[in-house]
C-alpha positions as a Python dict, from the first residue, in 0.01 Angstrom:
ca = {
    (1, 'X'): (0, 0, 0),
    (2, 'X'): (-37, -171, -337),
    (3, 'X'): (184, -144, -641),
    (4, 'X'): (448, 131, -625),
    (5, 'X'): (327, 451, -790),
    (6, 'X'): (665, 554, -930),
    (7, 'X'): (784, 261, -1138),
    (8, 'X'): (1037, 436, -1357),
    (9, 'X'): (1352, 600, -1220),
    (10, 'X'): (1312, 838, -1516),
    (11, 'X'): (1005, 1000, -1360),
    (12, 'X'): (1045, 1382, -1353),
    (13, 'X'): (994, 1388, -975),
    (14, 'X'): (1260, 1124, -927),
    (15, 'X'): (1496, 1318, -1152),
    (16, 'X'): (1429, 1637, -954),
    (17, 'X'): (1507, 1463, -626),
    (18, 'X'): (1818, 1299, -770),
    (19, 'X'): (1955, 1639, -877),
    (20, 'X'): (1960, 1748, -512),
    (21, 'X'): (2278, 1546, -469),
    (22, 'X'): (2454, 1847, -626),
    (23, 'X'): (2506, 2167, -429),
    (24, 'X'): (2419, 2404, -712),
    (25, 'X'): (2078, 2239, -757),
    (26, 'X'): (2017, 2239, -382),
    (27, 'X'): (2094, 2610, -369),
    (28, 'X'): (1876, 2686, -672),
    (29, 'X'): (1577, 2486, -550),
    (30, 'X'): (1639, 2553, -178),
    (31, 'X'): (1569, 2188, -111),
    (32, 'X'): (1770, 1899, 26),
    (33, 'X'): (1746, 1526, 91),
    (34, 'X'): (1690, 1368, 433),
    (35, 'X'): (1728, 989, 445),
    (36, 'X'): (1617, 726, 691),
    (37, 'X'): (1336, 709, 947),
    (38, 'X'): (1504, 927, 1210),
    (39, 'X'): (1575, 1218, 978),
    (40, 'X'): (1236, 1196, 809),
    (41, 'X'): (1057, 1181, 1145),
    (42, 'X'): (1235, 1498, 1257),
    (43, 'X'): (1160, 1666, 924),
    (44, 'X'): (788, 1587, 958),
    (45, 'X'): (779, 1752, 1301),
    (46, 'X'): (980, 2059, 1200),
    (47, 'X'): (811, 2381, 1095),
    (48, 'X'): (951, 2696, 942),
    (49, 'X'): (923, 3041, 1104),
    (50, 'X'): (583, 3093, 945),
    (51, 'X'): (460, 2747, 1045),
    (52, 'X'): (518, 2604, 698),
    (53, 'X'): (612, 2234, 683),
    (54, 'X'): (975, 2147, 618),
    (55, 'X'): (904, 1806, 461),
    (56, 'X'): (775, 1859, 109),
    (57, 'X'): (786, 1513, -49),
    (58, 'X'): (837, 1157, 71),
    (59, 'X'): (957, 857, -130),
    (60, 'X'): (903, 520, 37),
    (61, 'X'): (899, 158, -67),
    (62, 'X'): (596, -55, 13),
    (63, 'X'): (793, -242, 280),
    (64, 'X'): (921, 78, 442),
    (65, 'X'): (574, 236, 430),
    (66, 'X'): (447, -56, 637),
    (67, 'X'): (743, -57, 876),
    (68, 'X'): (731, 318, 930),
    (69, 'X'): (358, 365, 894),
    (70, 'X'): (326, 635, 1166),
    (71, 'X'): (594, 846, 994),
    (72, 'X'): (430, 807, 654),
    (73, 'X'): (88, 895, 790),
    (74, 'X'): (228, 1199, 973),
    (75, 'X'): (398, 1309, 652),
    (76, 'X'): (73, 1279, 459),
    (77, 'X'): (-117, 1464, 732),
    (78, 'X'): (139, 1748, 723),
    (79, 'X'): (67, 1803, 355),
    (80, 'X'): (375, 1635, 209),
    (81, 'X'): (327, 1452, -118),
    (82, 'X'): (387, 1083, -50),
    (83, 'X'): (515, 856, -328),
    (84, 'X'): (511, 477, -294),
    (85, 'X'): (822, 391, -491),
    (86, 'X'): (1003, 87, -625),
    (87, 'X'): (1342, -19, -492),
    (88, 'X'): (1492, 108, -818),
    (89, 'X'): (1347, 453, -756),
    (90, 'X'): (1479, 463, -399),
    (91, 'X'): (1821, 364, -526),
    (92, 'X'): (1811, 662, -761),
    (93, 'X'): (1697, 911, -498),
    (94, 'X'): (1907, 782, -210),
    (95, 'X'): (2263, 894, -144),
    (96, 'X'): (2357, 585, 60),
    (97, 'X'): (2491, 246, -45),
    (98, 'X'): (2214, 62, 141),
    (99, 'X'): (1896, 276, 133),
    (100, 'X'): (1653, 232, 423),
    (101, 'X'): (1353, 269, 194),
    (102, 'X'): (1240, 613, 308),
    (103, 'X'): (1371, 944, 171),
    (104, 'X'): (1236, 1294, 225),
    (105, 'X'): (1272, 1611, 18),
    (106, 'X'): (1289, 1907, 254),
    (107, 'X'): (1294, 2284, 225),
    (108, 'X'): (1596, 2476, 351),
    (109, 'X'): (1570, 2560, 719),
    (110, 'X'): (1875, 2771, 805),
    (111, 'X'): (1817, 3083, 1014),
    (112, 'X'): (1937, 3439, 944),
    (113, 'X'): (2239, 3521, 1159),
    (114, 'X'): (2055, 3828, 1287),
    (115, 'X'): (1784, 3601, 1431),
    (116, 'X'): (2047, 3393, 1610),
    (117, 'X'): (2185, 3707, 1773),
    (118, 'X'): (1840, 3844, 1857),
    (119, 'X'): (1767, 3529, 2059),
    (120, 'X'): (2055, 3623, 2297),
    (121, 'X'): (2233, 3288, 2273),
    (122, 'X'): (2431, 3148, 2564),
    (123, 'X'): (2616, 2869, 2387),
    (124, 'X'): (2707, 2868, 2017),
    (125, 'X'): (2927, 2649, 1798),
    (126, 'X'): (3096, 2831, 1509),
    (127, 'X'): (3236, 2607, 1233),
    (128, 'X'): (3512, 2796, 1056),
    (129, 'X'): (3696, 2629, 765),
    (130, 'X'): (3534, 2290, 840),
    (131, 'X'): (3545, 2107, 507),
    (132, 'X'): (3442, 1750, 590),
    (133, 'X'): (3061, 1712, 576),
    (134, 'X'): (3060, 1422, 820),
    (135, 'X'): (3248, 1629, 1076),
    (136, 'X'): (3016, 1925, 1028),
    (137, 'X'): (2710, 1708, 1090),
    (138, 'X'): (2869, 1541, 1391),
    (139, 'X'): (2964, 1873, 1552),
    (140, 'X'): (2608, 1992, 1495),
    (141, 'X'): (2487, 1679, 1673),
    (142, 'X'): (2728, 1744, 1961),
    (143, 'X'): (2606, 2103, 1989),
    (144, 'X'): (2247, 1982, 2002),
    (145, 'X'): (2328, 1725, 2271),
    (146, 'X'): (2513, 1984, 2481),
    (147, 'X'): (2213, 2215, 2470),
    (148, 'X'): (2368, 2482, 2247),
    (149, 'X'): (2140, 2759, 2130),
    (150, 'X'): (2271, 2775, 1774),
    (151, 'X'): (2535, 2667, 1524),
    (152, 'X'): (2701, 2900, 1275),
    (153, 'X'): (2874, 2776, 959),
    (154, 'X'): (3108, 3032, 808),
    (155, 'X'): (3133, 3100, 437),
    (156, 'X'): (3454, 2893, 429),
    (157, 'X'): (3285, 2579, 563),
    (158, 'X'): (3111, 2288, 397),
    (159, 'X'): (2750, 2302, 276),
    (160, 'X'): (2508, 2236, 562),
    (161, 'X'): (2280, 2042, 327),
    (162, 'X'): (2544, 1805, 192),
    (163, 'X'): (2384, 1458, 225),
    (164, 'X'): (2672, 1342, 446),
    (165, 'X'): (2627, 1641, 677),
    (166, 'X'): (2255, 1576, 705),
    (167, 'X'): (2308, 1206, 782),
    (168, 'X'): (2584, 1274, 1035),
    (169, 'X'): (2362, 1517, 1225),
    (170, 'X'): (2118, 1227, 1291),
    (171, 'X'): (1821, 1463, 1303),
    (172, 'X'): (1990, 1739, 1506),
    (173, 'X'): (1977, 1962, 1198),
    (174, 'X'): (1607, 2001, 1273),
    (175, 'X'): (1652, 2081, 1643),
    (176, 'X'): (1838, 2411, 1670),
    (177, 'X'): (1892, 2725, 1465),
    (178, 'X'): (2177, 2708, 1213),
    (179, 'X'): (2309, 3014, 1031),
    (180, 'X'): (2514, 2956, 716),
    (181, 'X'): (2754, 3149, 495),
    (182, 'X'): (2855, 3397, 766),
    (183, 'X'): (3206, 3545, 731),
    (184, 'X'): (3401, 3456, 1044),
    (185, 'X'): (3479, 3823, 1115),
    (186, 'X'): (3110, 3906, 1108),
    (187, 'X'): (3026, 3607, 1324),
    (188, 'X'): (3275, 3705, 1594),
    (189, 'X'): (3179, 4072, 1590),
    (190, 'X'): (2808, 3996, 1608),
    (191, 'X'): (2841, 3745, 1889),
    (192, 'X'): (3068, 3970, 2092),
    (193, 'X'): (2824, 4260, 2049),
    (194, 'X'): (2550, 4029, 2180),
    (195, 'X'): (2749, 3976, 2500),
    (196, 'X'): (2899, 3640, 2407),
    (197, 'X'): (3260, 3553, 2491),
    (198, 'X'): (3435, 3403, 2187),
    (199, 'X'): (3680, 3117, 2238),
    (200, 'X'): (3885, 2951, 1965),
    (201, 'X'): (3947, 2580, 2015),
    (202, 'X'): (4301, 2494, 1907),
    (203, 'X'): (4546, 2228, 2017),
    (204, 'X'): (4821, 2490, 2028),
    (205, 'X'): (4619, 2736, 2236),
    (206, 'X'): (4783, 2936, 2512),
    (207, 'X'): (4498, 2871, 2755),
    (208, 'X'): (4409, 2533, 2901),
    (209, 'X'): (4046, 2420, 2921),
    (210, 'X'): (4097, 2282, 3271),
    (211, 'X'): (4247, 2613, 3382),
    (212, 'X'): (3950, 2800, 3235),
    (213, 'X'): (3713, 2578, 3429),
    (214, 'X'): (3911, 2618, 3750),
    (215, 'X'): (3915, 2995, 3707),
    (216, 'X'): (3536, 3003, 3683),
    (217, 'X'): (3534, 3184, 3349),
    (218, 'X'): (3331, 2925, 3159),
    (219, 'X'): (2988, 3007, 3301),
    (220, 'X'): (2933, 3312, 3083),
    (221, 'X'): (2762, 3305, 2741),
    (222, 'X'): (3020, 3148, 2511),
    (223, 'X'): (3080, 3080, 2144),
    (224, 'X'): (3337, 2818, 2044),
    (225, 'X'): (3514, 2848, 1708),
    (226, 'X'): (3618, 2513, 1561),
    (227, 'X'): (3858, 2498, 1268),
    (228, 'X'): (3973, 2280, 984),
    (229, 'X'): (4024, 1910, 1050),
    (230, 'X'): (4381, 1903, 919),
    (231, 'X'): (4533, 2244, 998),
    (232, 'X'): (4310, 2391, 1266),
    (233, 'X'): (4248, 2766, 1269),
    (234, 'X'): (4449, 3022, 1072),
    (235, 'X'): (4627, 3286, 1276),
    (236, 'X'): (4393, 3561, 1162),
    (237, 'X'): (4094, 3367, 1297),
    (238, 'X'): (4271, 3286, 1624),
    (239, 'X'): (4343, 3656, 1663),
    (240, 'X'): (3971, 3737, 1652),
    (241, 'X'): (3891, 3531, 1963),
    (242, 'X'): (3896, 3648, 2323),
    (243, 'X'): (4111, 3345, 2406),
    (244, 'X'): (4259, 3043, 2226),
    (245, 'X'): (4192, 2733, 2434),
    (246, 'X'): (4340, 2385, 2406),
    (247, 'X'): (4186, 2064, 2536),
    (248, 'X'): (4452, 1912, 2764),
    (249, 'X'): (4591, 1575, 2664),
    (250, 'X'): (4657, 1383, 2983),
    (251, 'X'): (4751, 1057, 2813),
    (252, 'X'): (4978, 972, 2521),
    (253, 'X'): (4736, 1048, 2235),
    (254, 'X'): (4879, 1297, 1988),
    (255, 'X'): (4553, 1489, 1952),
    (256, 'X'): (4174, 1471, 1940),
    (257, 'X'): (3970, 1474, 1623),
    (258, 'X'): (3745, 1771, 1553),
    (259, 'X'): (3416, 1623, 1669),
    (260, 'X'): (3563, 1485, 1993),
    (261, 'X'): (3730, 1816, 2078),
    (262, 'X'): (3407, 2001, 2001),
    (263, 'X'): (3209, 1772, 2230),
    (264, 'X'): (3456, 1824, 2516),
    (265, 'X'): (3452, 2204, 2478),
    (266, 'X'): (3075, 2236, 2441),
    (267, 'X'): (3002, 2011, 2736),
    (268, 'X'): (3255, 2200, 2950),
    (269, 'X'): (3065, 2522, 2879),
    (270, 'X'): (2727, 2357, 2927),
    (271, 'X'): (2826, 2219, 3267),
    (272, 'X'): (2977, 2550, 3381),
    (273, 'X'): (2670, 2743, 3272),
    (274, 'X'): (2441, 2508, 3461),
    (275, 'X'): (2647, 2509, 3779),
    (276, 'X'): (2547, 2725, 4078),
    (277, 'X'): (2648, 3078, 3991),
    (278, 'X'): (2679, 2998, 3621),
    (279, 'X'): (2565, 3281, 3396),
    (280, 'X'): (2260, 3157, 3207),
    (281, 'X'): (2162, 3499, 3077),
    (282, 'X'): (2356, 3768, 2899),
    (283, 'X'): (2188, 4021, 3128),
    (284, 'X'): (2340, 3867, 3440),
    (285, 'X'): (2649, 4020, 3593),
}
């Protein structure tokens, strides 16, 4: 691998990557940072709707380039510009306290909401008023694991490309369509028009998740709305849903955190939809 090519942290390319820590620069450039071998590996494999590569540039130390040689070679083969960088450069580009030596610059990959609807989704997570980037990324990861067809972030939620959101998704950002900046009213109306039942997850909900499962209502195409970490969903958002559902607390815990509640709800829907008689198509009756 030889001597690092980018010796100075003042290199224009390093400065450009460093600016992506700020949302306004990410939005202007339509680029974001993906750190670590898992995220970079997923970015290398991801392609845009026209087949264009998502990974645009790769910064890697000599040690990391050796350790993750297959990823680096795949990045180079995909057309990404690969920079062998010093530790000082990686420290400038990275958004973590202990960089793993490999950082990618990626193009935005969110999907138009209309495309999400056109795909006739069966399971969707809608993040409304979610402000913590780590929670947003973790819910996205839960949705991916549960086999959801898409995730929607409303215009009141955190930036999808916040470095903490990207890290918390652990690569799931690259696995399923994500629509961003959608007003919650538009999200609910569009999903309902596409034949999707809309449920709001709220600890004070009138309906019980266990009761919903027992009633056999969970096998239909479903979108779950998840709210703010501290105060849940505002009344006007709750009123938009077909039902407001609470996860039952059988023990003495006061409540569940957002990501845990989201995982429970999404997996409940996923299991019901895969059960005999579960509705896996919006055209089924």
